PLY file of the C-alpha trace (Angstrom):
ply
format ascii 1.0
element vertex 444
property float x
property float y
property float z
element edge 443
property int vertex1
property int vertex2
end_header
-26.71 -7.90 24.65
-26.19 -4.93 22.58
-26.88 -5.93 18.34
-24.57 -3.79 15.75
-26.03 -2.59 12.34
-24.66 -3.97 9.02
-24.91 -2.83 5.63
-23.73 -5.50 2.97
-23.31 -4.10 -0.61
-22.93 -6.53 -3.50
-24.05 -5.60 -7.03
-25.02 -10.03 -6.46
-28.24 -10.81 -5.71
-26.76 -14.64 -4.34
-24.26 -12.80 -2.65
-26.18 -10.15 -0.66
-27.92 -13.21 0.49
-25.09 -15.51 1.36
-23.19 -12.65 3.01
-26.08 -11.56 4.96
-26.88 -15.54 6.47
-23.22 -15.35 7.41
-23.06 -11.98 9.00
-26.43 -12.94 11.05
-25.29 -16.10 12.02
-24.15 -14.36 14.65
-26.54 -13.08 16.57
-24.48 -9.90 17.82
-25.43 -8.84 14.22
-28.56 -7.52 12.09
-28.07 -6.40 8.47
-30.25 -3.59 8.58
-30.52 -3.80 4.65
-28.40 -4.37 1.60
-27.22 -2.03 -1.46
-26.29 -3.12 -5.21
-23.94 -0.16 -6.40
-21.80 2.27 -4.56
-24.55 4.97 -5.27
-27.05 3.08 -3.44
-24.38 2.31 -0.68
-23.28 6.01 -0.69
-26.98 6.89 0.25
-27.99 4.25 2.51
-24.86 4.93 5.02
-26.19 8.34 5.15
-30.04 7.61 6.35
-28.79 4.17 7.97
-25.79 5.09 10.10
-24.71 1.59 10.56
-22.07 0.26 13.04
-19.93 -0.99 9.61
-20.38 -2.17 6.26
-19.59 -5.13 4.13
-18.39 -3.67 0.48
-17.52 -5.28 -2.58
-15.18 -3.63 -4.94
-16.37 -4.54 -8.85
-20.01 -2.92 -9.14
-22.13 -1.13 -11.81
-23.03 2.57 -11.49
-20.34 3.39 -8.86
-17.60 0.88 -7.60
-16.57 0.09 -4.23
-13.51 2.21 -4.24
-15.06 5.21 -5.98
-18.11 4.82 -3.13
-15.40 4.20 0.11
-13.58 7.46 -0.98
-17.06 9.08 -0.30
-18.08 7.79 2.16
-14.92 8.11 4.24
-15.12 11.57 3.40
-18.67 12.44 4.03
-19.77 9.55 6.64
-17.12 7.55 8.14
-18.02 3.73 8.75
-15.58 1.16 9.41
-15.60 -0.84 6.26
-14.67 -4.41 5.52
-14.08 -5.03 1.92
-14.51 -8.48 0.21
-11.77 -8.93 -1.68
-10.59 -11.66 -4.42
-7.23 -13.03 -4.12
-5.91 -12.07 -7.58
-3.16 -9.82 -8.55
-6.01 -7.05 -9.24
-7.94 -8.11 -6.48
-5.14 -7.19 -4.15
-4.17 -3.51 -5.71
-7.81 -2.57 -5.41
-7.40 -3.45 -2.06
-4.46 -1.91 -1.32
-6.23 1.04 -2.43
-9.30 0.89 -0.44
-6.99 0.35 2.84
-5.41 3.34 1.88
-8.94 5.32 1.25
-10.00 4.15 4.94
-10.91 0.80 4.61
-10.81 -1.18 8.09
-9.38 -4.52 7.10
-10.65 -7.05 3.84
-11.77 -10.54 3.80
-11.53 -13.32 0.89
-14.21 -12.97 -1.11
-16.28 -15.85 -0.56
-16.50 -18.18 -3.80
-20.28 -18.51 -4.09
-20.26 -22.10 -3.52
-20.60 -24.25 -0.51
-17.46 -25.12 1.19
-15.98 -26.90 3.60
-14.19 -23.21 5.06
-17.63 -21.88 5.04
-17.15 -21.20 8.79
-13.18 -20.45 8.89
-14.50 -17.53 6.24
-17.92 -16.77 9.00
-15.12 -16.64 11.74
-13.24 -14.51 10.40
-15.64 -11.99 8.97
-17.44 -11.27 12.51
-13.76 -11.24 14.29
-12.92 -8.59 11.58
-17.03 -6.61 12.15
-16.15 -7.12 16.07
-13.14 -5.37 15.63
-13.91 -2.60 13.39
-16.60 -1.81 15.42
-14.79 -1.11 18.40
-11.70 0.47 16.07
-10.55 4.20 16.68
-10.88 4.82 12.87
-13.64 7.50 13.44
-11.14 9.05 16.11
-8.30 9.23 13.90
-8.50 11.81 10.82
-8.44 9.88 7.55
-5.96 11.05 4.68
-7.08 10.24 1.57
-4.87 9.98 -1.46
-5.87 11.39 -5.02
-8.20 8.49 -6.26
-6.02 6.51 -8.79
-9.27 6.99 -11.56
-7.00 5.21 -14.21
-6.25 1.95 -12.65
-9.74 0.89 -13.62
-9.70 2.32 -17.19
-7.49 2.06 -19.72
-3.58 3.11 -18.69
-2.48 5.98 -19.96
0.67 6.59 -22.73
3.98 7.07 -20.39
4.86 10.45 -19.27
8.29 11.30 -20.74
10.37 13.65 -18.95
11.52 16.73 -20.14
15.39 17.30 -20.13
16.53 20.57 -20.71
18.51 21.33 -23.74
21.96 22.78 -22.91
24.99 23.54 -25.79
26.88 20.71 -25.04
23.10 18.38 -25.98
22.26 20.64 -29.34
25.55 19.29 -30.45
24.74 15.55 -30.37
22.65 13.43 -32.66
18.88 12.66 -31.13
17.57 9.85 -32.24
13.27 10.54 -31.88
11.66 7.29 -30.58
8.00 6.47 -31.10
6.20 5.87 -27.98
5.21 2.09 -27.55
2.01 2.79 -26.11
1.25 5.87 -28.75
-1.28 4.00 -30.86
-4.34 3.64 -28.01
-4.14 6.91 -27.22
-4.93 8.20 -30.72
-8.50 10.06 -31.00
-10.10 13.29 -32.48
-9.01 16.76 -31.21
-11.36 17.75 -28.35
-9.25 20.36 -27.08
-7.01 23.13 -28.24
-3.52 22.22 -27.64
-2.82 25.04 -25.47
-5.11 23.01 -22.72
-2.99 20.31 -22.18
-1.77 20.21 -18.54
1.27 18.33 -19.36
3.91 16.72 -21.56
2.64 13.66 -23.92
5.09 11.66 -25.74
6.22 13.92 -28.69
4.23 17.30 -27.70
7.16 20.14 -27.69
6.62 23.59 -25.47
6.13 26.78 -27.23
8.53 28.45 -28.86
10.21 25.22 -29.49
11.65 23.66 -32.06
11.78 20.12 -32.83
15.37 18.85 -32.23
16.78 17.75 -34.99
19.42 15.33 -36.21
22.40 16.83 -37.59
22.90 14.06 -39.87
19.44 12.06 -40.08
20.35 8.31 -41.90
17.77 9.43 -44.43
15.40 11.97 -45.83
12.81 8.64 -45.21
14.37 8.74 -41.06
14.03 12.84 -41.30
9.83 12.80 -42.45
8.95 9.70 -40.01
10.25 11.95 -36.80
8.05 15.15 -38.19
4.88 13.33 -38.78
5.64 11.60 -35.20
5.84 14.96 -33.89
2.68 15.85 -35.90
0.73 13.25 -35.16
1.34 13.42 -31.62
-0.23 17.17 -31.57
-3.63 15.68 -32.21
-3.53 13.26 -29.51
-6.23 13.79 -26.69
-5.39 15.16 -23.59
-5.11 12.42 -21.01
-7.02 13.24 -17.22
-5.10 15.23 -14.95
-3.13 12.84 -12.72
0.40 13.62 -10.37
3.10 11.86 -12.24
5.59 10.83 -9.40
8.96 12.33 -9.87
11.39 10.31 -11.21
13.49 8.93 -8.36
17.57 9.16 -9.09
18.79 7.15 -6.81
22.54 7.46 -5.27
24.54 3.70 -4.91
23.54 2.16 -2.24
25.93 1.70 0.87
26.37 -2.33 1.48
27.42 -1.83 4.80
25.80 -0.43 7.98
25.67 -0.81 12.18
21.77 -0.39 12.71
18.86 -2.18 11.84
15.25 -1.44 12.05
12.46 -3.91 12.42
8.45 -3.22 12.11
5.47 -5.13 13.16
1.70 -4.08 12.28
-1.47 -5.81 11.44
-4.98 -4.18 11.31
-4.27 -0.54 10.17
-0.70 -1.11 9.32
-0.56 -0.17 5.45
-1.70 3.12 6.38
0.63 3.30 9.42
3.37 2.23 7.32
2.69 4.98 4.77
2.59 7.06 7.48
5.85 5.92 8.42
8.24 5.24 5.56
7.50 8.39 4.04
8.99 10.00 6.95
12.31 8.28 6.48
14.74 10.17 3.93
16.88 8.12 0.97
19.54 8.41 2.80
19.00 6.33 5.88
21.84 4.35 7.40
19.83 1.57 8.22
17.72 -1.28 6.71
13.87 -2.18 7.95
12.45 -5.15 7.73
8.94 -5.26 7.62
6.03 -7.80 9.15
2.35 -6.72 7.81
0.13 -9.61 8.63
-1.36 -10.30 5.07
-1.69 -12.83 2.65
0.21 -14.12 -0.21
-0.16 -11.60 -3.74
-1.23 -8.39 -0.96
2.02 -7.50 0.43
3.54 -7.33 -3.21
0.77 -5.43 -4.03
1.58 -3.36 -0.91
5.35 -2.95 -1.06
4.44 -1.40 -5.07
2.37 0.89 -3.38
4.38 2.28 -0.59
7.71 2.33 -3.12
5.40 4.29 -5.16
5.15 7.23 -2.40
8.80 6.73 -0.45
12.21 8.34 -0.91
13.48 4.81 0.27
13.33 1.54 -1.41
10.01 -0.58 -0.55
10.27 -4.41 -2.09
8.54 -7.87 -0.90
11.56 -9.53 0.58
12.61 -12.87 -1.41
14.98 -15.15 -0.13
18.53 -14.87 0.03
17.96 -10.90 -0.02
20.87 -9.22 1.23
20.07 -6.15 3.71
21.23 -2.63 1.94
20.68 0.42 4.56
18.18 3.06 2.86
15.15 -0.11 1.86
12.82 -1.48 3.77
11.62 -5.06 3.30
8.17 -6.76 4.08
8.13 -10.17 4.55
5.81 -12.40 1.56
2.50 -13.20 2.68
2.41 -16.85 3.76
5.79 -16.62 4.77
8.04 -16.22 7.66
11.00 -13.97 7.54
13.93 -14.19 9.17
17.54 -12.48 9.25
21.28 -14.25 9.35
24.36 -12.79 9.35
26.58 -14.26 6.98
30.62 -15.14 7.41
31.67 -11.98 5.36
29.58 -9.66 7.63
26.16 -9.34 5.28
23.04 -10.08 6.02
20.55 -11.83 4.51
16.84 -12.70 4.40
15.46 -16.17 5.04
12.19 -17.19 4.17
10.65 -20.32 5.84
6.91 -21.86 5.84
7.41 -23.15 9.44
3.72 -23.30 11.66
1.99 -20.17 11.95
2.86 -18.32 14.93
0.09 -16.69 16.97
-1.68 -17.41 14.22
-0.15 -15.69 11.54
2.62 -16.44 9.03
4.55 -14.20 8.45
4.56 -13.80 12.61
6.24 -10.78 13.67
7.52 -12.32 16.92
9.72 -14.99 14.71
11.25 -12.17 13.16
12.07 -10.16 15.90
13.74 -13.55 17.48
15.89 -13.46 15.04
17.83 -10.49 15.73
18.64 -11.63 19.26
22.14 -13.20 17.96
22.78 -10.49 15.87
24.58 -8.45 18.93
26.84 -6.53 16.75
24.21 -4.47 15.56
22.25 -1.50 17.26
18.59 -2.89 16.88
15.69 -0.74 16.83
12.39 -2.67 17.03
9.03 -1.13 16.43
4.96 -2.35 16.99
2.39 -0.34 15.26
-1.57 -0.88 15.02
-2.76 -4.25 14.63
-5.22 -7.14 16.94
-3.40 -9.73 19.10
-0.19 -9.22 20.65
2.08 -10.60 17.97
5.60 -9.54 18.44
5.19 -8.23 22.03
6.96 -11.46 23.61
10.05 -11.21 21.02
10.21 -7.55 21.40
10.23 -8.46 25.60
13.12 -10.45 24.58
14.92 -8.41 22.94
15.51 -5.86 25.28
16.98 -8.17 27.33
19.68 -8.60 24.61
20.59 -5.06 24.34
18.28 -3.65 22.02
18.96 -0.02 21.09
15.22 1.43 21.53
11.86 0.27 21.39
8.85 1.78 19.78
5.09 1.20 20.09
2.32 3.60 18.39
-0.37 4.81 21.42
-3.80 4.36 21.85
-5.08 7.47 20.19
-3.49 7.24 16.25
-3.64 3.29 16.63
-6.39 1.71 14.61
-6.22 -0.98 17.00
-4.27 -0.88 19.77
-3.82 -5.03 20.23
0.10 -5.47 19.81
1.29 -2.03 21.01
-0.63 -2.33 24.16
0.11 -5.80 24.80
4.00 -4.72 24.42
3.61 -1.97 26.87
1.87 -4.00 29.22
4.95 -5.94 29.59
6.81 -2.92 29.82
9.73 -2.85 27.38
8.84 -0.12 25.50
10.74 3.26 25.80
9.20 5.42 22.75
5.13 5.48 23.24
4.19 8.10 20.29
1.53 8.73 17.77
2.13 7.52 14.40
2.72 11.02 12.98
5.97 11.44 15.27
7.26 8.06 14.82
9.59 8.64 11.88
11.24 12.21 13.27
11.98 10.21 16.51
13.53 7.26 14.15
15.22 9.34 12.28
16.83 10.84 15.82
17.83 7.65 17.15
18.68 6.12 14.51
22.34 8.56 13.29
0 1
1 2
2 3
3 4
4 5
5 6
6 7
7 8
8 9
9 10
10 11
11 12
12 13
13 14
14 15
15 16
16 17
17 18
18 19
19 20
20 21
21 22
22 23
23 24
24 25
25 26
26 27
27 28
28 29
29 30
30 31
31 32
32 33
33 34
34 35
35 36
36 37
37 38
38 39
39 40
40 41
41 42
42 43
43 44
44 45
45 46
46 47
47 48
48 49
49 50
50 51
51 52
52 53
53 54
54 55
55 56
56 57
57 58
58 59
59 60
60 61
61 62
62 63
63 64
64 65
65 66
66 67
67 68
68 69
69 70
70 71
71 72
72 73
73 74
74 75
75 76
76 77
77 78
78 79
79 80
80 81
81 82
82 83
83 84
84 85
85 86
86 87
87 88
88 89
89 90
90 91
91 92
92 93
93 94
94 95
95 96
96 97
97 98
98 99
99 100
100 101
101 102
102 103
103 104
104 105
105 106
106 107
107 108
108 109
109 110
110 111
111 112
112 113
113 114
114 115
115 116
116 117
117 118
118 119
119 120
120 121
121 122
122 123
123 124
124 125
125 126
126 127
127 128
128 129
129 130
130 131
131 132
132 133
133 134
134 135
135 136
136 137
137 138
138 139
139 140
140 141
141 142
142 143
143 144
144 145
145 146
146 147
147 148
148 149
149 150
150 151
151 152
152 153
153 154
154 155
155 156
156 157
157 158
158 159
159 160
160 161
161 162
162 163
163 164
164 165
165 166
166 167
167 168
168 169
169 170
170 171
171 172
172 173
173 174
174 175
175 176
176 177
177 178
178 179
179 180
180 181
181 182
182 183
183 184
184 185
185 186
186 187
187 188
188 189
189 190
190 191
191 192
192 193
193 194
194 195
195 196
196 197
197 198
198 199
199 200
200 201
201 202
202 203
203 204
204 205
205 206
206 207
207 208
208 209
209 210
210 211
211 212
212 213
213 214
214 215
215 216
216 217
217 218
218 219
219 220
220 221
221 222
222 223
223 224
224 225
225 226
226 227
227 228
228 229
229 230
230 231
231 232
232 233
233 234
234 235
235 236
236 237
237 238
238 239
239 240
240 241
241 242
242 243
243 244
244 245
245 246
246 247
247 248
248 249
249 250
250 251
251 252
252 253
253 254
254 255
255 256
256 257
257 258
258 259
259 260
260 261
261 262
262 263
263 264
264 265
265 266
266 267
267 268
268 269
269 270
270 271
271 272
272 273
273 274
274 275
275 276
276 277
277 278
278 279
279 280
280 281
281 282
282 283
283 284
284 285
285 286
286 287
287 288
288 289
289 290
290 291
291 292
292 293
293 294
294 295
295 296
296 297
297 298
298 299
299 300
300 301
301 302
302 303
303 304
304 305
305 306
306 307
307 308
308 309
309 310
310 311
311 312
312 313
313 314
314 315
315 316
316 317
317 318
318 319
319 320
320 321
321 322
322 323
323 324
324 325
325 326
326 327
327 328
328 329
329 330
330 331
331 332
332 333
333 334
334 335
335 336
336 337
337 338
338 339
339 340
340 341
341 342
342 343
343 344
344 345
345 346
346 347
347 348
348 349
349 350
350 351
351 352
352 353
353 354
354 355
355 356
356 357
357 358
358 359
359 360
360 361
361 362
362 363
363 364
364 365
365 366
366 367
367 368
368 369
369 370
370 371
371 372
372 373
373 374
374 375
375 376
376 377
377 378
378 379
379 380
380 381
381 382
382 383
383 384
384 385
385 386
386 387
387 388
388 389
389 390
390 391
391 392
392 393
393 394
394 395
395 396
396 397
397 398
398 399
399 400
400 401
401 402
402 403
403 404
404 405
405 406
406 407
407 408
408 409
409 410
410 411
411 412
412 413
413 414
414 415
415 416
416 417
417 418
418 419
419 420
420 421
421 422
422 423
423 424
424 425
425 426
426 427
427 428
428 429
429 430
430 431
431 432
432 433
433 434
434 435
435 436
436 437
437 438
438 439
439 440
440 441
441 442
442 443
């Protein structure tokens, strides 16, 4: 029997021992070493070449996100992240998956629990899947590392609005930014070195716009002091500021619907798919991604920051709108129901797990079968198991318009798509990079 090498990375000596014991409780795995911070992890990944690593996020010297970024760039290795089930932990885990982590499990609390065997089983399952995955075959696309996530947030950027003659005649009120206090520091760079606009700083050769009729000398003096004070702000580190989205009024009617199911490797696949969809997409998109509660909200927020369409975590009673993607919340099944007045709404329930999951792709897909008046397009992306395959097959027997499955070459785990392909119900088998363009061709 082949024994796989595991590197355990955690800043706590207790947790390193605890996790190592869990890993080695299955004789298929051997802990070749441990590391107590991200810098050690980077060095030991290079020297030991482990088959898979387990990685904590909060560590000294170099945290888990920074280390993961370096590892994925220099020595790609499947990584299982140990995540706390908090809002902050969920955000960090979504970033880790985006950077290239294979999957995550809940970080053990460190106390003896009746769930220890469940946690161990989940860990071993993910270690096996990671080792047999396509991660090293799929080019890793790493977004700019969000350094500001672990520090005090920078002052919000104020968009620069060109001054037209009409606007110049309009009285202007200067408002102090709410976050100005925590960025006031001694000057360490010349103003000419500022890399982008900070509240209150004017471009060269532009005078402050003053109200034609100030209410009082005190108001004008306050505005001038604010401008002078803002000029002494320390420039915040250069980051990419998302372009403001000015959305057109959304349509409320549609005759097509796209449904997507994904699991392991899904967050990056969803990013690849949804960033290729334009804002005026004529159909709603409903998505089941296997994830616990809290994590789906962070995933939706993260995807929304990249996409032209709107991406939200679905809520019970949401009315579907074209150009919006709805991600089922972790811990809830999601179905779609047609109302008497012709609108379509999200319904959430806590029924039993299906295929070991809640939300389940099968349950979402099955809820679309009665909606015969809609042209339905269903998609299965990377993931372990077979969730969604049987319901996709059932939909083909009830007049589904098109069916898609991610091909083996681009899947991190070729489970769910393969199950559907083996049932003979998939019309389009494509790499993830070609999924959005093809979807735009069929959804008109």
